[in-house]
LUMMI-493799 format. One record per atom (N, C-alpha, C, O): residue in three letters; x, y, z. Coordinates in pm, whole numbers, padded with zeros to 5 digits, always signed. Example, Ala and Ser with C-alpha at 12.3 -4.5 7.8 and 13.67 -1.06 7.14 Angstrom:
# LUMMI-493799
ALA+01319-00569+00780 ALA+01230-00450+00780 ALA+01320-00330+00780 ALA+01424-00332+00846 SER+01285-00225+00708 SER+01367-00106+00714 SER+01290+00003+00787 SER+01341+00114+00804 
# end
This chain:
# LUMMI-493799
UNK+08888+12119+12381 UNK+08850+12132+12242 UNK+08738+12233+12228 UNK+08637+12224+12297 UNK+08754+12329+12138 UNK+08649+12425+12110 UNK+08562+12377+11995 UNK+08579+12266+11945 UNK+08469+12463+11955 UNK+08379+12427+11846 UNK+08391+12521+11727 UNK+08298+12532+11648 UNK+08504+12587+11715 UNK+08522+12682+11607 UNK+08578+12617+11482 UNK+08620+12502+11485 UNK+08580+12693+11370 UNK+08630+12640+11243 UNK+08775+12596+11249 UNK+08815+12506+11174 UNK+08855+12655+11336 UNK+08995+12617+11349 UNK+09014+12485+11422 UNK+09127+12437+11435 UNK+08905+12427+11471 UNK+08913+12303+11547 UNK+08876+12180+11464 UNK+08844+12075+11520 UNK+08879+12193+11331 UNK+08851+12079+11246 UNK+08703+12056+11220 UNK+08666+11950+11170 UNK+08619+12152+11253 UNK+08476+12138+11229 UNK+08448+12175+11084 UNK+08485+12284+11039 UNK+08383+12085+11011 UNK+08345+12110+10873 UNK+08193+12124+10866 UNK+08121+12061+10943 UNK+08146+12207+10775 UNK+08004+12231+10761 UNK+07959+12179+10625 UNK+08023+12204+10523 UNK+07847+12106+10625 UNK+07788+12054+10502 UNK+07637+12070+10514 UNK+07571+11988+10577 UNK+07584+12173+10453 UNK+07440+12197+10459 UNK+07396+12228+10601 UNK+07443+12324+10662 UNK+07306+12148+10653 UNK+07252+12169+10787 UNK+07332+12099+10896 UNK+07294+12105+11013 UNK+07443+12033+10860 UNK+07520+11955+10956 UNK+07661+12010+10974 UNK+07720+12065+10881 UNK+07713+11995+11095 UNK+07853+12021+11127 UNK+07919+11885+11151 UNK+07859+11798+11213 UNK+08041+11868+11102 UNK+08114+11743+11121 UNK+08247+11772+11189 UNK+08312+11872+11160 UNK+08286+11685+11280 UNK+08415+11697+11349 UNK+08486+11562+11347 UNK+08433+11464+11400 UNK+08604+11555+11286 UNK+08682+11431+11292 UNK+08752+11420+11427 UNK+08795+11520+11485 UNK+08763+11300+11475 UNK+08829+11273+11603 UNK+08914+11149+11585 UNK+08864+11046+11540 UNK+09042+11157+11618 UNK+09134+11044+11603 UNK+09158+10980+11739 UNK+09195+11049+11835 UNK+09137+10850+11749 UNK+09160+10776+11873 UNK+09280+10684+11853 UNK+09277+10599+11764 UNK+09386+10699+11933 UNK+09506+10618+11917 UNK+09479+10469+11941 UNK+09377+10432+11999 UNK+09571+10387+11897 UNK+09557+10241+11907 UNK+09543+10192+12051 UNK+09476+10092+12075 UNK+09602+10260+12146 UNK+09599+10215+12284 UNK+09469+10245+12359 UNK+09453+10204+12474 UNK+09377+10317+12296 UNK+09252+10354+12362 UNK+09157+10234+12359 UNK+09126+10180+12253 UNK+09112+10194+12478 UNK+09020+10080+12485 UNK+08883+10118+12432 UNK+08850+10237+12421 UNK+08804+10020+12399 UNK+08669+10043+12350 UNK+08585+10116+12454 UNK+08506+10204+12421 UNK+08602+10081+12579 UNK+08528+10144+12689 UNK+08565+10292+12701 UNK+08478+10377+12719 UNK+08695+10323+12692 UNK+08741+10462+12700 UNK+08689+10542+12580 UNK+08645+10656+12596 UNK+08694+10482+12462 UNK+08643+10549+12342 UNK+08494+10578+12357 UNK+08448+10687+12321 UNK+08419+10483+12410 UNK+08276+10501+12432 UNK+08251+10616+12530 UNK+08160+10697+12509 UNK+08330+10623+12635 UNK+08315+10730+12734 UNK+08343+10866+12671 UNK+08268+10961+12693 UNK+08449+10875+12592 UNK+08483+11002+12524 UNK+08369+11046+12433 UNK+08330+11163+12434 UNK+08317+10953+12354 UNK+08211+10986+12259 UNK+08082+11023+12332 UNK+08007+11109+12286 UNK+08056+10959+12444 UNK+07939+10991+12524 UNK+07947+11132+12579 UNK+07846+11203+12581 UNK+08064+11173+12622 UNK+08083+11310+12672 UNK+08056+11412+12561 UNK+07990+11513+12584 UNK+08107+11385+12441 UNK+08081+11475+12328 UNK+07931+11482+12299 UNK+07879+11589+12268 UNK+07862+11370+12310 UNK+07718+11367+12283 UNK+07639+11440+12392 UNK+07550+11521+12362 UNK+07671+11413+12517 UNK+07597+11471+12631 UNK+07612+11621+12641 UNK+07513+11692+12659 UNK+07733+11670+12629 UNK+07760+11810+12660 UNK+07773+11901+12539 UNK+07768+12023+12555 UNK+07790+11846+12421 UNK+07807+11931+12303 UNK+07710+11898+12190 UNK+07712+11963+12086 UNK+07626+11797+12209 UNK+07524+11767+12110 UNK+07570+11690+11988 UNK+07498+11684+11888 UNK+07689+11629+11993 UNK+07741+11553+11879 UNK+07683+11412+11879 UNK+07650+11358+11985 UNK+07671+11353+11761 UNK+07632+11213+11746 UNK+07732+11144+11653 UNK+07799+11210+11574 UNK+07740+11014+11663 UNK+07834+10937+11581 UNK+07784+10930+11438 UNK+07670+10891+11413 UNK+07870+10968+11344 UNK+07834+10964+11203 UNK+07902+10847+11132 UNK+07839+10774+11056 UNK+08033+10829+11159 UNK+08110+10725+11090 UNK+08232+10689+11172 UNK+08288+10772+11243 UNK+08272+10563+11163 UNK+08392+10515+11230 UNK+08478+10438+11131 UNK+08427+10359+11051 UNK+08607+10462+11136 UNK+08701+10392+11049 UNK+08811+10333+11137 UNK+08876+10406+11211 UNK+08832+10202+11129 UNK+08935+10133+11205 UNK+09054+10106+11115 UNK+09040+10045+11009 UNK+09171+10152+11157 UNK+09293+10133+11079 UNK+09365+10005+11122 UNK+09340+09953+11230 UNK+09453+09957+11038 UNK+09528+09834+11063 UNK+09615+09839+11188 UNK+09642+09736+11250 UNK+09659+09960+11225 UNK+09743+09973+11344 UNK+09661+09978+11473 UNK+09716+09990+11582 UNK+09528+09968+11460 UNK+09441+09968+11578 UNK+09384+10104+11614 UNK+09297+10114+11701 UNK+09433+10210+11548 UNK+09377+10343+11576 UNK+09243+10357+11503 UNK+09213+10285+11408 UNK+09164+10453+11550 UNK+09033+10476+11490 UNK+09020+10623+11453 UNK+09072+10710+11522 UNK+08949+10649+11344 UNK+08908+10785+11310 UNK+08756+10785+11315 UNK+08689+10703+11253 UNK+08704+10880+11391 UNK+08560+10889+11414 UNK+08514+11024+11364 UNK+08579+11125+11387 UNK+08400+11026+11294 UNK+08339+11151+11253 UNK+08213+11170+11336 UNK+08123+11086+11337 UNK+08209+11284+11404 UNK+08091+11321+11482 UNK+08014+11425+11401 UNK+08073+11500+11324 UNK+07883+11429+11420 UNK+07803+11530+11351 UNK+07696+11584+11444 UNK+07655+11518+11540 UNK+07652+11704+11415 UNK+07540+11763+11486 UNK+07470+11860+11392 UNK+07530+11919+11302 UNK+07343+11875+11415 UNK+07261+11966+11338 UNK+07300+12110+11370 UNK+07315+12145+11487 UNK+07317+12191+11269 UNK+07349+12332+11292 UNK+07226+12401+11350 UNK+07112+12370+11314 UNK+07250+12495+11438 UNK+07141+12571+11496 UNK+07145+12714+11442 UNK+07246+12757+11387 UNK+07036+12785+11458 UNK+07029+12922+11410 UNK+07137+13009+11474 UNK+07184+13105+11413 UNK+07176+12976+11597 UNK+07277+13056+11667 UNK+07412+13050+11598 UNK+07491+13144+11610 UNK+07441+12943+11525 UNK+07572+12932+11459 UNK+07561+12950+11309 UNK+07663+12947+11240 UNK+07440+12970+11255 UNK+07424+12993+11112 UNK+07424+13143+11084 UNK+07335+13214+11130 UNK+07523+13191+11010 UNK+07530+13333+10982 UNK+07412+13377+10894 UNK+07368+13305+10805 UNK+07362+13498+10922 UNK+07257+13553+10839 UNK+07116+13506+10871 UNK+07022+13545+10803 UNK+07100+13424+10973 UNK+06967+13376+11010 UNK+06914+13464+11121 UNK+06977+13479+11226 UNK+06797+13520+11099 UNK+06735+13604+11200 UNK+06629+13523+11272 UNK+06543+13462+11209 UNK+06636+13522+11405 UNK+06537+13446+11481 UNK+06443+13538+11556 UNK+06353+13490+11625 
# end
């Protein structure tokens, strides 16, 4: 998974959001491991979780935008 706009990353003010869908068969432990990897190596944090009736989950991750990814910002 990349971090570009074509990868489902949405921008809202100072935050970037990425939706992530976890299928029904994914255990809680596996989901935690996946989310931990996103947090450790890409700087994402958990913003919202939605559990569907079929057991699948939709998770929104967020991270603060940095000057390196904000167009027009001179550092």
